[in-house]
Phi, psi and omega in degrees: 000321178297324179296317178299318182296315179297320179298317181296314180295326177296322178295321181296327184265004181294151185284327183198159172227123180051034175083005180259127179295135181243158182286151169269114190258111183293338180302331182302325184289344183259013179296126189288160177262136180279132180240346179163172186300327182262027185275082180290333177298327177300314182287332171297322177292321177298319180302326181290346178277359172250175183228059179287156174299145184300331186258016183232145173238118182275115178237040187228042180299333181293342179255308183199135179251147167291152176264153173301153182304324182297327179285316178301316182291328178294317178298316180297316182296316178297320180296317178297318181297317179291327179296336178275339183206101181257024180292159174301322185295316182287317183293339177299334179295332179287339175296322178291321176296323178296318178298321177296319179298319179295317179298319179292319177299316180300313179297320182293325184261004178072049181219175174270150182300326180291347182266357187244140174227156178255117176254199179263338178185178181297322181301315178297321180296314178302311184295325178301318181287310184298314181287342184267349181281144174267094177244146188227169177307135183101333177285153179232140174239128178263129177231154174278136183288354176260009175302151171299151179309327180286355175234013178227296181296328178296325175295318179297319180292316180294326180296325176298324184281318188258345175089002177281171182252144176248125180253116179267135176242151179241146178264155173303147181301318176231085183297151184260340181199164176293327179300323178296323180290320179295320185296331179299317177288319181303318182290337183273348183288136174231179177294344182263356182293124180254332186204146171243126184237125186208153172281131177302314177228129183285134174279353183256341179227341185082000176297131177258119180275147177283088187300316182301313182295320179293317180293322178291323175302312181294315183301321181295338182253009181070028182255134178286159178226139171241117179253117177276107184258027181303325181259008181239326181294118183100340179259327177230159180289123184245130170226102189294321179296319179291321179299320177083020179283160175275318182225147177216141181227152180194178176233156176271343189265009173259243187295340177286342176063033185262188181299145185290155175061050171223133176238169179235137174235132177242129172233120182301146190302333179270010184238006180308316187280004178267352184239129171272138177292142179272326181231132178237116181240183179300133182096358181295135177228124184292123169060026174280317176198167178298318182294318179289330185279322190237355189235022178268096188252006188093204184297130180239167175276074190300331177302332182291303179295339180295342181267003180300318178301325177294323178297311181293323176299321178296315177302313185289332176296327176276315181113125181302316181294322180293321177298314181299315179297321180293320178298317178295321179298313178296317181298314181294317178296319180298314178299317181298313183291326177295316178299324183284317187260341181227068186299337180277354177293142177250137182268129169275325180280136174303145180285332181290128177295341177287341183247007178215180181221253185263352186260137173233122180238130180227167169234146175251116182307131178082003182242135178278131191296322180294322178295322178295315180298317179294319179295317178304317184284307189286329184261322188246357176070033179243124179268108174241188180221142174274080186221103182077002187144206175269107186264122177243131181219083179288156180222187188293345175276002174259153178241172177298329175297323177296320178298312180303315180297319181296314181294318177298323178293317177297321179297319178297320179292317182297325183268358182285000000 
């Protein structure tokens, strides 16, 4: 872990990448030292590597995360550099930075670089796949009814156009095991099933589906899978080759805490020819790589994806497993404190960490969720979301003190 940290700090202090001058970031010198599992001071130090407003607590990682200061400054520096020289010659350097970002994403997610493309968000990645598939009348697609609209409504719309059928499945309100979750999909499969599409982790309930088991079930029957990883990339350890999915989508600006307006699309190497490109722009090359095949959209805000390696370096300096354990720790502590201080609260999210991840969703009897979320923000300085209930999603820039303040604020609202 110390080696990863030193490597990251060395990258921050490097003089240039692809000939572009980079900032010397003093924040690197204040990166905290890990001393043990109960080291809350370490996480207090991590929080200082972000720049939240003094009077706000961000509990909305499921929607949008702040980036570490090092990432924000990298984007600003790249933007300033491009603003000084927008020539073809200078901007060509960003093509090399984009390749580096793709390579880093691929290594981080357990894939080959040719299987990864950079889009603008998970929604664009999902739509690229849905609109690109050749599905016909008689074919069936199974989707989870808790999928994000870009992985649910888009299927319904495309089905109207192409004539295939969409089969929606529902999970138990409080599932008892991962086997129970897998069985829901297993029972829905027919001889006409061509694809199973599901959110790895629901943004509406916080339920975490066993992606590996579902993908292996589908693969054994020759069925494609689309895994929406908007709520998992950066929150849980991802290895796409081991998972065995056909397609995977995610964003950099959620749990990965990366630069805004960047998405990731994964198409397994043996599935390139299953997707038609939706947009073809200058520089498009058929079947060279996922990025060249599906992500050539014309002029892009290239300084943003160029900062992806800094994001991944930040993750690796802390450690993917350590981040995952911290998210579970925060999640478990939050659930415990809600049960202790707000006994009348009802949980939408399973209490078991095996069936959930970073999201906790509750309801307060007699309280309208949007009013609660607004009260939390305007009165108590806590950013939550009215999504499936009162959605709280802490991340590594949160501390146990933040959890305590949030729960006490919720208790005050519940008892008002």
